[in-house]
C-alpha positions as CSV (number, residue, x, y, z in Angstrom):
1,M,-18.4,10.5,17.2
2,P,-19.1,6.8,17.0
3,K,-18.1,6.7,13.3
4,V,-14.8,8.5,14.0
5,L,-14.0,6.2,17.0
6,A,-15.0,3.1,15.0
7,A,-12.7,4.2,12.2
8,I,-9.8,4.6,14.8
9,G,-10.5,1.1,16.1
10,R,-10.7,-0.4,12.7
11,F,-7.4,1.3,11.6
12,S,-5.7,0.1,14.8
13,A,-6.8,-3.4,14.3
14,R,-5.7,-3.5,10.7
15,H,-2.3,-1.7,11.2
16,R,-1.1,-3.2,14.5
17,L,2.6,-2.7,13.9
18,I,2.1,1.0,13.2
19,I,0.2,1.5,16.4
20,V,2.7,-0.4,18.5
21,A,5.6,1.4,16.9
22,A,4.1,4.8,17.5
23,W,3.6,4.1,21.2
24,L,7.2,2.8,21.5
25,V,8.5,6.0,20.0
26,I,6.4,8.1,22.4
27,F,7.6,6.0,25.3
28,A,11.3,6.3,24.2
29,A,11.0,10.1,23.8
30,L,9.5,10.6,27.2
31,T,12.1,8.3,28.8
32,A,14.8,10.3,27.2
33,V,13.5,13.5,28.7
34,T,13.1,11.8,32.1
35,A,16.7,10.6,32.0
36,T,17.9,14.2,31.9
37,G,17.1,14.6,35.6
38,M,13.6,13.8,37.0
39,N,12.9,15.5,40.3
40,T,10.1,14.5,42.8
41,D,11.5,16.4,45.8
42,A,9.5,19.6,45.4
43,T,8.2,21.0,48.6
44,G,5.2,22.9,47.1
45,S,3.2,25.7,48.6
46,A,-0.3,27.2,48.3
47,G,0.9,30.3,46.5
48,N,2.2,33.7,47.5
49,D,-0.9,35.8,47.1
50,T,-2.3,35.5,50.6
51,A,-2.0,38.5,53.0
52,A,0.5,36.7,55.2
53,A,2.7,35.7,52.2
54,K,2.8,39.2,50.9
55,A,3.7,40.5,54.3
56,L,6.5,38.0,54.5
57,T,7.9,39.3,51.2
58,T,7.9,42.8,52.7
59,V,9.7,41.5,55.9
60,Q,12.4,39.8,53.8
61,N,12.9,43.0,51.8
62,K,13.2,45.3,54.8
63,F,14.8,43.2,57.5
64,D,17.6,40.8,58.1
65,V,15.8,37.6,58.8
66,G,18.6,35.2,58.0
67,S,19.7,32.1,59.9
68,S,20.3,32.2,63.6
69,G,24.0,31.4,63.2
70,N,24.0,27.7,63.0
71,G,24.3,27.7,59.2
72,D,23.3,24.3,57.8
73,A,23.8,22.5,61.1
74,K,21.1,20.1,62.0
75,T,19.5,20.1,65.5
76,L,17.2,18.1,67.7
77,Q,15.5,19.1,70.9
78,L,15.8,17.0,74.0
79,V,12.7,17.7,76.2
80,L,12.8,16.5,79.8
81,E,9.7,16.7,82.0
82,T,10.0,15.8,85.7
83,R,7.9,13.1,87.3
84,G,5.8,13.5,90.5
85,G,5.7,17.3,90.3
86,A,9.4,17.7,91.1
87,K,11.0,21.0,90.1
88,V,13.9,21.2,87.7
89,T,15.4,23.8,89.9
90,D,15.6,21.4,92.9
91,E,19.2,20.6,93.6
92,A,18.9,16.8,93.1
93,T,16.8,17.2,89.9
94,A,19.1,19.9,88.5
95,A,22.1,17.7,89.1
96,E,20.4,14.8,87.3
97,I,19.5,17.0,84.4
98,T,23.1,18.2,84.2
99,K,24.3,14.6,84.1
100,V,21.8,13.7,81.3
101,L,22.9,16.6,79.2
102,S,26.6,15.8,79.9
103,D,26.0,12.2,78.7
104,A,24.2,13.6,75.6
105,E,27.4,15.4,74.6
106,S,29.1,12.1,74.1
107,L,26.5,10.8,71.6
108,P,27.7,10.3,68.0
109,H,28.1,13.4,65.9
110,V,26.8,15.7,68.7
111,K,28.7,19.0,68.4
112,S,27.1,20.9,71.3
113,V,24.3,20.7,73.8
114,S,22.7,23.9,75.0
115,D,22.2,24.7,78.6
116,P,18.5,25.2,79.5
117,F,19.5,27.1,82.7
118,N,21.5,29.7,80.8
119,Q,20.3,33.1,82.2
120,Q,20.5,34.8,78.8
121,S,18.3,32.3,77.0
122,P,16.7,29.9,79.5
123,M,14.4,27.1,78.4
124,V,12.7,26.3,81.6
125,S,8.9,26.2,81.8
126,K,6.9,28.6,84.0
127,D,5.9,25.8,86.4
128,R,9.6,24.6,86.5
129,T,8.8,21.0,85.5
130,T,10.2,21.0,82.0
131,I,13.4,21.9,80.2
132,V,14.4,22.0,76.5
133,S,18.0,21.5,75.4
134,T,19.1,21.8,71.8
135,L,21.5,19.2,70.4
136,T,23.5,20.5,67.5
137,F,25.1,17.9,65.1
138,S,28.0,17.9,62.7
139,G,29.4,15.3,60.3
140,L,26.0,13.9,59.3
141,T,25.6,12.2,56.0
142,E,22.8,10.3,54.3
143,A,24.5,7.1,55.3
144,N,24.7,7.9,59.1
145,Q,21.8,10.3,59.8
146,E,19.2,7.6,60.4
147,Q,21.4,5.7,62.8
148,T,22.3,8.9,64.6
149,Y,18.7,9.8,65.1
150,D,17.8,6.3,66.4
151,T,20.7,6.6,68.8
152,V,19.3,9.8,70.2
153,L,15.8,8.2,70.5
154,D,17.3,5.3,72.4
155,F,19.2,7.7,74.7
156,A,15.9,9.5,75.5
157,A,14.2,6.2,76.2
158,D,16.9,5.3,78.7
159,Q,16.1,8.5,80.7
160,R,12.4,7.7,81.1
161,T,12.9,6.1,84.5
162,D,13.3,9.6,86.0
163,F,11.9,11.8,83.3
164,N,9.3,12.0,80.6
165,A,11.9,12.3,77.8
166,E,11.1,13.1,74.2
167,V,13.1,14.1,71.1
168,G,11.8,17.0,69.0
169,G,12.7,17.8,65.4
170,H,14.2,15.5,62.8
171,L,17.5,15.0,61.0
172,F,16.0,13.9,57.7
173,G,12.7,13.9,55.8
174,D,10.3,11.0,55.5
175,T,10.7,8.8,52.4
176,Y,8.0,6.6,51.0
177,A,7.9,4.1,48.2
178,T,5.6,5.1,45.3
179,F,4.7,1.5,44.7
180,G,4.7,-1.2,47.4
181,P,3.3,-4.6,48.3
182,G,-0.2,-3.3,48.9
183,E,-0.4,-1.9,45.4
184,V,0.9,-5.2,43.9
185,V,-1.8,-7.1,45.8
186,G,-4.4,-4.7,44.6
187,I,-3.4,-5.3,41.0
188,L,-3.4,-9.1,41.4
189,I,-7.0,-8.9,42.9
190,A,-8.0,-6.7,40.0
191,F,-6.7,-9.3,37.6
192,L,-8.7,-12.0,39.4
193,V,-11.9,-9.9,39.1
194,L,-11.2,-9.5,35.4
195,F,-10.7,-13.2,35.0
196,L,-14.0,-14.0,36.8
197,T,-15.8,-11.4,34.7
198,F,-14.5,-12.6,31.3
199,G,-13.9,-16.3,32.1
200,S,-10.8,-16.0,30.0
201,L,-7.2,-15.5,31.1
202,L,-6.3,-14.1,27.7
203,A,-9.1,-11.5,27.8
204,A,-8.2,-10.6,31.4
205,G,-4.5,-10.4,30.5
206,A,-5.2,-8.1,27.5
207,N,-7.2,-5.8,29.7
208,M,-4.5,-5.6,32.3
209,L,-1.7,-5.2,29.8
210,V,-3.3,-2.2,28.2
211,A,-3.9,-0.6,31.6
212,I,-0.4,-1.2,32.8
213,T,1.1,0.1,29.6
214,G,-1.0,3.2,29.9
215,V,0.2,3.7,33.5
216,G,3.8,3.2,32.4
217,I,3.6,5.8,29.7
218,G,1.6,8.2,31.9
219,T,4.1,7.8,34.7
220,V,7.1,8.4,32.5
221,G,5.3,11.4,31.1
222,V,4.8,12.9,34.5
223,L,8.5,12.1,35.4
224,A,9.5,13.8,32.2
225,Y,7.7,16.9,33.3
226,S,9.5,16.7,36.6
227,A,12.8,17.0,34.8
228,I,11.6,20.5,33.7
229,N,9.7,21.5,36.8
230,P,10.1,19.5,40.1
231,I,7.0,17.8,41.4
232,Q,6.0,16.3,44.7
233,A,6.0,12.5,45.3
234,T,2.3,12.7,46.0
235,T,1.7,14.0,42.5
236,L,3.3,10.9,41.0
237,T,1.3,8.6,43.3
238,L,-2.0,10.3,42.4
239,A,-1.2,10.0,38.7
240,T,-0.3,6.3,39.0
241,M,-3.3,5.5,41.1
242,L,-5.8,7.2,38.7
243,G,-4.1,5.9,35.5
244,L,-4.3,2.3,36.8
245,A,-7.9,2.5,38.0
246,V,-9.4,4.2,34.9
247,G,-7.2,2.3,32.5
248,I,-8.5,-1.1,33.7
249,D,-12.1,0.1,33.7
250,Y,-12.0,1.8,30.2
251,S,-10.5,-1.3,28.6
252,L,-13.0,-3.5,30.5
253,F,-15.9,-1.5,29.1
254,I,-14.7,-1.8,25.5
255,L,-13.6,-5.4,25.8
256,T,-16.9,-6.4,27.2
257,R,-18.7,-4.8,24.2
258,F,-16.3,-6.5,21.8
259,R,-17.2,-9.9,23.2
260,S,-20.9,-9.0,22.9
261,E,-20.4,-8.0,19.2
262,L,-18.6,-11.3,18.5
263,R,-21.5,-13.3,20.1
264,E,-23.8,-11.5,17.7
265,G,-21.9,-12.9,14.8
266,R,-19.7,-10.0,13.6
267,T,-16.3,-10.4,12.2
268,V,-13.3,-9.7,14.5
269,V,-12.5,-6.4,12.8
270,D,-16.1,-5.3,12.6
271,A,-16.6,-6.2,16.3
272,V,-13.5,-4.1,17.2
273,A,-14.8,-1.2,15.2
274,R,-18.3,-1.5,16.7
275,A,-17.0,-1.8,20.3
276,T,-14.7,1.2,19.8
277,G,-17.5,3.2,18.3
278,T,-20.1,2.5,20.9
279,A,-18.4,1.7,24.2
280,G,-15.5,3.9,23.1
281,T,-17.8,6.9,22.9
282,A,-18.8,6.3,26.6
283,V,-15.1,5.9,27.4
284,V,-14.3,9.2,25.7
285,F,-17.0,11.1,27.5
286,A,-16.1,9.5,30.8
287,G,-12.5,10.2,30.3
288,L,-13.2,13.8,29.2
289,T,-15.3,14.4,32.3
290,V,-12.4,13.2,34.5
291,I,-9.9,15.3,32.6
292,I,-12.2,18.4,32.9
293,A,-12.4,17.8,36.7
294,L,-8.7,17.5,37.1
295,V,-7.6,20.3,34.7
296,G,-10.3,22.4,36.5
297,L,-8.0,22.4,39.5
298,V,-6.3,25.3,37.9
299,V,-9.1,27.6,39.2
300,T,-7.7,27.0,42.7
301,N,-4.7,29.1,41.7
302,I,-2.5,26.9,43.9
303,E,0.5,25.5,42.0
304,T,0.9,22.3,43.9
305,I,-2.8,21.3,43.4
306,T,-2.7,22.4,39.8
307,V,0.3,20.3,39.0
308,M,-1.4,17.3,40.6
309,G,-4.5,17.9,38.5
310,F,-2.5,18.1,35.2
311,A,-0.5,15.0,36.1
312,G,-3.6,13.0,36.8
313,A,-5.3,14.3,33.7
314,F,-2.3,13.2,31.6
315,S,-2.5,9.7,33.0
316,V,-6.3,9.6,32.3
317,L,-5.7,10.8,28.8
318,M,-3.1,8.0,28.2
319,A,-5.7,5.5,29.5
320,V,-8.3,6.7,27.1
321,L,-5.9,6.7,24.1
322,M,-4.6,3.2,25.0
323,S,-8.2,1.9,25.1
324,L,-8.9,3.3,21.7
325,T,-5.7,2.3,19.9
326,L,-3.6,-0.3,21.7
327,L,-6.6,-2.3,22.9
328,P,-8.0,-2.8,19.4
329,V,-4.5,-4.2,18.4
330,L,-4.8,-6.8,21.1
331,L,-8.4,-7.5,20.3
332,K,-7.6,-8.2,16.7
333,T,-4.7,-10.4,17.9
334,L,-7.0,-12.3,20.3
335,G,-9.9,-12.6,17.9
336,L,-12.4,-15.3,19.0
337,R,-10.0,-16.3,21.8
338,A,-11.5,-13.4,23.8
339,L,-14.6,-15.6,24.2
340,P,-14.9,-18.8,26.4
341,R,-14.0,-22.0,24.6
342,K,-17.6,-23.2,24.3
343,Q,-18.7,-20.0,22.6
344,R,-15.8,-20.2,20.2
345,K,-16.8,-23.7,19.2
346,L,-20.4,-22.6,18.5
347,L,-19.2,-19.7,16.3
348,A,-16.7,-21.8,14.5
349,S,-19.4,-24.3,13.6
350,G,-21.6,-21.6,12.2
351,Q,-24.1,-21.7,15.1
352,S,-25.4,-18.7,16.9
353,I,-24.8,-18.2,20.6
354,P,-28.1,-18.3,22.5
355,Q,-29.0,-15.5,24.8
356,R,-28.3,-16.3,28.4
357,T,-31.5,-17.1,30.2
358,A,-29.6,-16.7,33.5
359,N,-30.2,-13.0,33.3
360,R,-33.8,-13.5,34.2
361,K,-32.8,-15.2,37.5
362,S,-29.5,-13.4,38.2
363,F,-28.8,-11.3,41.2
364,L,-28.5,-8.2,39.2
365,N,-31.8,-8.9,37.5
366,G,-33.4,-9.2,41.0
367,W,-31.7,-6.0,42.0
368,A,-33.0,-4.1,38.9
369,T,-36.5,-5.5,39.5
370,F,-36.5,-4.4,43.1
371,V,-35.3,-0.8,42.3
372,T,-37.7,-0.3,39.4
373,K,-40.7,-1.8,41.3
374,R,-40.0,-0.1,44.7
375,P,-38.1,3.0,43.7
376,W,-39.2,5.0,46.8
377,L,-37.9,2.3,49.2
378,A,-34.6,2.0,47.2
379,L,-34.2,5.8,47.1
380,F,-34.9,6.3,50.8
381,G,-32.7,3.4,51.9
382,A,-29.7,4.5,49.9
383,V,-30.0,8.1,51.1
384,V,-30.1,7.0,54.7
385,V,-27.0,4.8,54.4
386,L,-25.1,7.6,52.6
387,G,-26.2,10.0,55.3
388,V,-24.8,7.8,58.0
389,I,-21.5,7.4,56.3
390,A,-21.2,11.1,55.6
391,A,-22.2,12.2,59.1
392,P,-18.6,12.6,60.4
393,V,-18.0,15.3,57.9
394,L,-19.6,17.7,60.3
395,D,-16.4,17.4,62.5
396,M,-14.0,17.7,59.5
397,K,-10.9,19.9,60.3
398,T,-8.2,20.8,57.8
399,A,-4.7,22.3,58.0
400,S,-2.2,23.2,55.3
401,N,0.5,21.4,57.3
402,I,0.7,19.3,60.4
403,P,3.4,20.5,62.9
404,G,5.5,18.1,64.9
405,G,6.0,15.4,62.3
406,S,3.6,13.2,60.4
407,D,3.0,10.6,63.1
408,P,1.0,11.6,66.2
409,A,2.4,8.7,68.1
410,S,6.1,9.6,67.4
411,S,8.5,11.1,70.0
412,E,8.8,14.1,67.7
413,R,5.1,14.9,68.0
414,K,5.1,14.2,71.8
415,A,8.0,16.6,72.2
416,Y,6.3,19.2,70.1
417,N,3.1,19.0,72.0
418,L,4.9,19.1,75.4
419,I,6.7,22.3,74.4
420,V,3.4,23.8,73.3
421,D,1.8,22.9,76.6
422,E,4.7,24.2,78.7
423,F,6.0,27.1,76.7
424,G,3.2,28.1,74.3
425,G,3.8,28.5,70.6
426,I,7.5,29.4,70.7
427,Q,8.1,26.8,68.0
428,S,5.8,28.6,65.5
429,P,5.6,32.3,66.6
430,L,3.7,35.0,64.7
431,L,5.6,37.8,63.0
432,V,3.8,41.1,63.2
433,L,4.9,43.7,60.7
434,V,4.2,47.3,61.8
435,Q,4.6,50.0,59.1
436,G,4.2,53.8,59.2
437,D,6.2,57.0,59.4
438,G,7.9,57.3,62.8
439,V,6.9,53.8,63.7
440,S,9.1,53.6,66.8
441,S,7.0,56.2,68.6
442,K,3.8,54.2,68.0
443,L,5.3,50.7,68.6
444,T,4.4,50.7,72.4
445,S,0.7,51.2,71.5
446,V,0.8,48.3,69.2
447,E,2.5,46.1,71.7
448,D,0.1,47.0,74.4
449,E,-2.9,46.3,72.1
450,I,-1.6,42.9,71.2
451,T,-0.6,41.9,74.7
452,G,-4.1,42.6,75.8
453,L,-5.6,40.1,73.4
454,D,-6.6,36.6,74.4
455,H,-4.3,33.6,73.7
456,V,-1.1,35.7,73.8
457,E,1.8,34.1,75.7
458,A,4.3,36.9,75.1
459,V,5.1,39.8,72.7
460,V,8.8,40.3,71.9
461,P,10.1,43.5,70.3
462,G,12.3,43.1,67.3
463,Q,14.1,45.1,64.6
464,I,13.2,48.6,63.4
465,T,14.3,49.9,60.0
466,K,16.9,52.7,59.9
467,S,14.3,54.8,58.1
468,D,11.9,54.2,61.1
469,D,9.1,53.2,58.8
470,A,8.7,49.6,59.7
471,A,9.2,47.3,62.8
472,L,8.9,43.7,63.6
473,L,7.2,42.1,66.7
474,T,7.3,38.5,67.6
475,V,4.1,37.2,69.1
476,I,4.1,33.9,70.9
477,P,0.6,32.4,71.0
478,T,-0.5,30.1,73.8
479,G,-1.4,27.3,71.4
480,G,0.1,25.5,68.4
481,P,0.0,26.7,64.8
482,I,-3.2,24.9,63.9
483,A,-5.1,25.5,67.2
484,D,-8.4,27.3,67.0
485,S,-7.0,29.8,69.6
486,T,-4.1,30.7,67.3
487,K,-6.4,31.1,64.3
488,Q,-8.6,33.5,66.4
489,L,-5.5,35.4,67.6
490,V,-4.4,36.1,64.0
491,T,-7.9,37.4,63.2
492,D,-7.9,39.5,66.3
493,I,-4.5,41.1,65.6
494,R,-5.6,42.0,62.1
495,D,-8.9,43.4,63.3
496,E,-8.1,45.1,66.7
497,T,-5.0,46.9,65.6
498,T,-6.7,48.8,62.8
499,A,-7.8,51.5,65.3
500,I,-4.2,52.6,66.0
501,S,-3.7,55.6,63.8
502,G,-0.7,56.2,61.6
503,V,0.4,52.5,61.3
504,S,-0.7,49.4,59.4
505,V,-0.3,46.0,61.0
506,E,0.1,42.7,59.2
507,V,0.6,39.2,60.5
508,T,3.0,36.8,58.8
509,G,5.3,33.9,59.6
510,E,4.9,30.2,59.0
511,T,1.9,29.9,61.2
512,A,0.0,32.8,59.7
513,I,0.8,31.7,56.2
514,G,-0.4,28.2,57.0
515,L,-3.7,29.5,58.3
516,D,-4.1,31.8,55.3
517,N,-3.4,28.9,53.0
518,T,-6.0,26.8,54.6
519,A,-8.6,29.6,54.2
520,Q,-7.5,30.0,50.6
521,M,-7.9,26.3,49.9
522,N,-11.4,26.3,51.5
523,Q,-12.4,29.2,49.3
524,A,-10.9,27.5,46.2
525,L,-12.8,24.4,47.0
526,I,-16.1,26.2,46.7
527,T,-15.0,27.9,43.4
528,Y,-13.8,24.6,42.1
529,I,-17.0,22.7,42.8
530,I,-19.0,25.4,41.0
531,V,-16.8,25.3,37.9
532,I,-16.5,21.6,37.4
533,V,-20.1,20.9,38.2
534,A,-21.2,23.5,35.6
535,L,-18.8,22.3,32.9
536,S,-19.6,18.6,33.4
537,F,-23.3,19.3,33.6
538,L,-23.2,20.8,30.2
539,L,-21.1,17.9,28.9
540,L,-23.7,15.4,30.2
541,I,-26.5,17.4,28.7
542,V,-24.8,16.9,25.3
543,M,-24.3,13.2,25.9
544,F,-27.7,12.3,27.2
545,R,-29.8,15.0,25.6
546,S,-31.7,15.4,28.8
547,L,-31.9,17.9,31.7
548,L,-32.9,15.6,34.6
549,V,-30.3,12.9,34.0
550,P,-27.4,15.3,34.4
551,L,-29.1,16.9,37.4
552,F,-29.6,13.5,39.1
553,A,-26.0,12.6,38.2
554,T,-24.7,15.8,39.9
555,L,-26.8,15.4,43.0
556,G,-25.8,11.8,43.3
557,Y,-22.1,12.9,43.2
558,L,-22.7,15.2,46.1
559,F,-23.8,12.2,48.2
560,S,-20.8,10.3,47.1
561,V,-18.3,13.0,48.0
562,G,-20.0,13.5,51.4
563,A,-19.5,9.8,52.1
564,A,-15.8,10.0,51.0
565,F,-15.3,13.0,53.4
566,G,-17.2,11.3,56.2
567,A,-15.1,8.1,55.9
568,S,-11.9,10.1,55.7
569,V,-12.7,12.0,58.9
570,A,-13.7,8.8,60.8
571,I,-10.6,6.9,59.7
572,F,-7.8,9.5,59.6
573,Q,-9.1,12.2,62.0
574,W,-10.8,10.0,64.5
575,G,-8.5,6.9,64.0
576,W,-11.3,4.3,63.8
577,L,-9.2,1.9,61.7
578,D,-5.8,2.5,63.3
579,P,-4.9,-1.3,63.4
580,L,-5.6,-1.7,59.7
581,I,-4.2,1.5,58.2
582,A,-0.4,1.9,58.1
583,A,-0.4,5.6,57.7
584,P,-0.5,7.9,60.8
585,Q,-3.9,8.8,62.1
586,G,-5.4,11.3,64.5
587,D,-4.6,14.6,62.7
588,P,-6.7,17.1,60.8
589,M,-6.9,16.4,57.0
590,L,-4.5,18.3,54.9
591,S,-6.2,21.2,53.2
592,L,-5.5,19.9,49.7
593,L,-7.2,16.6,50.4
594,P,-10.9,17.8,50.0
595,I,-10.0,19.5,46.7
596,I,-8.3,16.4,45.3
597,L,-11.1,14.2,46.4
598,V,-13.8,16.5,45.0
599,G,-12.0,16.6,41.6
600,V,-11.1,12.9,41.2
601,L,-14.3,11.5,42.6
602,F,-16.4,13.7,40.4
603,G,-14.7,12.3,37.3
604,L,-15.0,8.7,38.5
605,A,-18.6,9.2,39.5
606,M,-19.3,10.4,36.0
607,D,-17.6,7.3,34.7
608,Y,-20.2,5.1,36.3
609,Q,-23.0,7.5,35.3
610,V,-21.9,7.2,31.6
611,F,-21.3,3.5,31.7
612,L,-24.7,2.6,33.3
613,V,-27.0,5.3,32.0
614,S,-25.7,5.3,28.4
615,R,-26.9,1.7,28.1
616,M,-30.3,2.7,29.6
617,K,-30.5,5.5,27.1
618,E,-29.6,3.2,24.2
619,E,-32.4,0.8,25.2
620,H,-34.9,3.7,25.5
621,S,-33.8,5.0,22.1
622,R,-34.6,1.6,20.6
623,G,-38.2,1.8,21.7
624,L,-38.4,0.4,25.3
625,S,-40.5,2.1,27.8
626,P,-38.6,4.2,30.4
627,K,-38.9,1.6,33.2
628,D,-38.1,-1.3,30.9
629,A,-35.2,0.6,29.5
630,V,-33.9,1.2,33.0
631,H,-34.3,-2.5,33.9
632,S,-32.7,-3.7,30.6
633,G,-29.8,-1.2,30.7
634,F,-29.2,-2.1,34.3
635,T,-29.0,-5.9,33.7
636,K,-26.9,-5.5,30.6
637,S,-24.3,-3.1,32.0
638,G,-24.6,-3.9,35.7
639,T,-22.0,-6.7,35.5
640,V,-19.5,-4.4,33.9
641,L,-20.2,-1.7,36.4
642,V,-19.9,-4.0,39.4
643,A,-16.6,-5.3,38.0
644,A,-15.3,-1.8,37.2
645,A,-16.2,-0.5,40.7
646,T,-14.7,-3.6,42.4
647,I,-11.5,-3.2,40.4
648,M,-11.2,0.5,41.3
649,A,-11.9,-0.3,44.9
650,V,-9.2,-3.0,45.1
651,V,-6.7,-0.7,43.3
652,F,-7.4,2.2,45.8
653,A,-7.3,-0.3,48.7
654,G,-3.8,-1.3,47.6
655,F,-2.7,2.4,47.7
656,A,-4.5,2.8,51.1
657,T,-1.8,0.6,52.6
658,S,0.8,3.3,51.9
659,E,2.6,4.7,54.9
660,M,2.4,8.2,53.3
661,A,-0.6,9.9,55.0
662,V,-1.6,12.0,52.0
663,A,-1.5,9.1,49.6
664,A,-3.3,6.8,52.0
665,S,-6.0,9.3,52.8
666,I,-6.7,10.1,49.2
667,A,-6.9,6.3,48.4
668,V,-9.3,5.7,51.3
669,G,-11.5,8.6,50.4
670,L,-11.6,7.4,46.8
671,L,-12.2,3.8,47.9
672,V,-15.2,4.7,50.0
673,G,-16.4,7.2,47.4
674,V,-16.2,4.8,44.6
675,L,-18.1,2.0,46.5
676,A,-20.8,4.5,47.6
677,D,-21.2,6.0,44.2
678,A,-21.3,2.7,42.2
679,F,-23.5,0.6,44.5
680,L,-25.7,3.2,46.2
681,V,-25.9,6.2,43.9
682,R,-25.6,4.7,40.4
683,M,-27.2,1.3,41.1
684,M,-29.8,2.5,43.6
685,I,-30.6,6.2,43.6
686,M,-30.2,6.8,39.8
687,P,-32.4,3.9,38.5
688,A,-35.0,4.7,41.2
689,L,-35.2,8.3,40.1
690,L,-35.3,7.4,36.4
691,S,-38.1,4.9,37.2
692,L,-40.1,7.6,39.1
693,C,-39.6,10.2,36.4
694,G,-40.6,8.0,33.4
695,E,-40.4,9.8,30.1
696,A,-39.7,13.1,31.8
697,A,-36.2,11.8,32.6
698,W,-35.3,12.0,28.9
699,W,-37.1,15.2,28.2
700,M,-35.4,18.3,26.7
701,P,-37.0,21.5,25.4
702,R,-37.3,21.6,21.6
703,W,-35.3,24.8,21.4
704,M,-32.4,23.0,23.2
705,Q,-32.7,20.0,20.9
706,K,-32.1,22.2,18.0
707,I,-28.9,23.8,19.3
708,I,-27.4,20.8,21.2
709,P,-25.4,18.7,18.8
710,N,-26.5,15.1,18.5
711,L,-23.4,13.0,18.9
712,D,-25.2,9.7,18.4
713,T,-23.7,8.1,21.5
714,E,-25.9,5.0,21.0
715,G,-24.2,4.3,17.7
716,H,-27.2,4.5,15.4
717,G,-25.0,5.8,12.7
718,L,-23.0,2.5,12.9
719,D,-26.2,0.5,12.5
720,R,-27.2,2.4,9.4
721,A,-23.7,2.1,7.9
722,T,-23.7,-1.7,8.6
723,E,-27.1,-2.1,7.0
724,R,-25.9,-0.3,3.8
725,Q,-22.8,-2.5,3.7
726,R,-24.6,-5.8,4.1
727,G,-27.9,-5.1,2.5
728,T,-30.4,-7.8,3.6
729,G,-27.8,-10.5,4.0
730,S,-25.9,-11.4,7.2
731,I,-22.3,-10.9,8.2
732,S,-20.3,-14.0,8.4
733,V,-17.9,-14.8,11.2
734,A,-14.3,-14.7,10.3
735,A,-12.4,-17.8,11.4
736,Q,-9.8,-15.6,12.9
């Protein structure tokens, strides 16, 4: 592989116009497809193969479950709760409520206001402290709907002197910017880190330019796909976030090796080829691991998550290809200017650049010395810290959707919760499908059985088919759609009604589908972890030709993902950083979040594993003892790893400022996961374990050595090729 990649790098450096023209053609083609009609408004679902989803299909085929008669009219719920224990049926209170509802009729675009005291369909709570009135609107447009909604909110606020007034529902969906100020700040800080790492604005600029170009083509590619099959906005955000983070890191790794090759006296083109062949091999393996993890999301059999995975994988692929083709173009253009001015002068005068003695006294050298000399202490300390960060995961709760709006502090959520408290789950009832010959004669038994279960507010009879083979019941639970009591009720209905002979009972509706989707995603998460760990374990065996190194890498990843989950629970479920995080907090995590974090973080963790341990393996292959190889590889690649992790962290931190809860929670999880993986797992646990294992860390059975291909990830083939080309002489440095 190094020879092939070196040839690609050499070709790109020598034929710069061809490479640039090729990428411009690709960009133009993708842009043309995008222009035909990109669509990022897909709603997405977890699939239709759950029991509740299949039952809903049957309901739709057998019954008339159309709209309630309002057509496309938009509605809001005005919820009024009395203060001081007053009853809404008291004469004075009832008169006040009537006046409030009369005033509501004069609000802009309000077509009608329902009467909560209507005897046919009353909306008065059992304790007579709360009423719900539905406001129906007409004449709403995109231009006036937000102002109309704000007017209703202000109206409700004016009533809070006498009532606890809240507004339920919404007139329009939430909209979020894919790219905002936080992301821009993250990019600027990443550029600063690159400048501090390279000591050269040109080198930092080249690195950032390649990453941003890759993100641009990756994003346009995802949008082009959306013109064919609509995607969610979160899909685009994830692809952009990943493409930017890995794009910067991959270019950083190759550019760092390029500068190192220049310092050793190679010509510019040879340095490009050498860097692409050696560091490029690590980039390909790292990128391939990320792609495997993301494409592996297909095993979840959930379309929304699968599309996210493929979009992210495409962005990562673009980042890899950019670093192997476009980056060599810029490196050839920069030449010796990629080095600091002092080093350029030394090379131009024919002098060699002395090895930096600072390494012996550097912070990273001290870190490496500590870990290799006191591996047990480093191992124990890192595990304890990771355990503390991961502890909140024990309280992790997930849900396929969060009812009552995205913000727990909003009037919409308060109204939703108030209705649940006073009326039970009428906003999200369960539909019970009863099927069997002569079902009407057995329906009473089913109703009685369900009514006797815990957590049932009411059972309402519904339609019966003309053929008398199916009937619908509406079950109103006492709790909301994601409450544990509702989940238990769904399970109880499915289990307890099996004893009724002659009928089959199934539970469906939005609530049951949501609960089934959550269970499906939890099961998919287990399957997914098994698949990607197995595939990536095999890939790492091929790269490192070792059994223990891939094992340690995988175990370390589990620590990292635990830390990411724990931090996500503490921040978004417990609300620990509410003043700092713009996105809403206090809700269970969306069910798709753990799967996304598992996939993305696995790939990124393997990035750091490849970047760090490949250099340790290279040093060991050149004859250093295991502990010396760990120390040498750590000090030589540690600076790049620290820079790469810092860059990813600031990029994810930028996306963490998003007001979109899904995007912010993914970004925060990745932020914590990356920092934990880079600084605790890869720079503490991994070198400690390798130091403790010694030669055994690089052991592989002889029978495996014969069947596992040797991909020469250390670039020995390049060394031999160079020796044949130059004989016993030395390679001169090209002036430019």
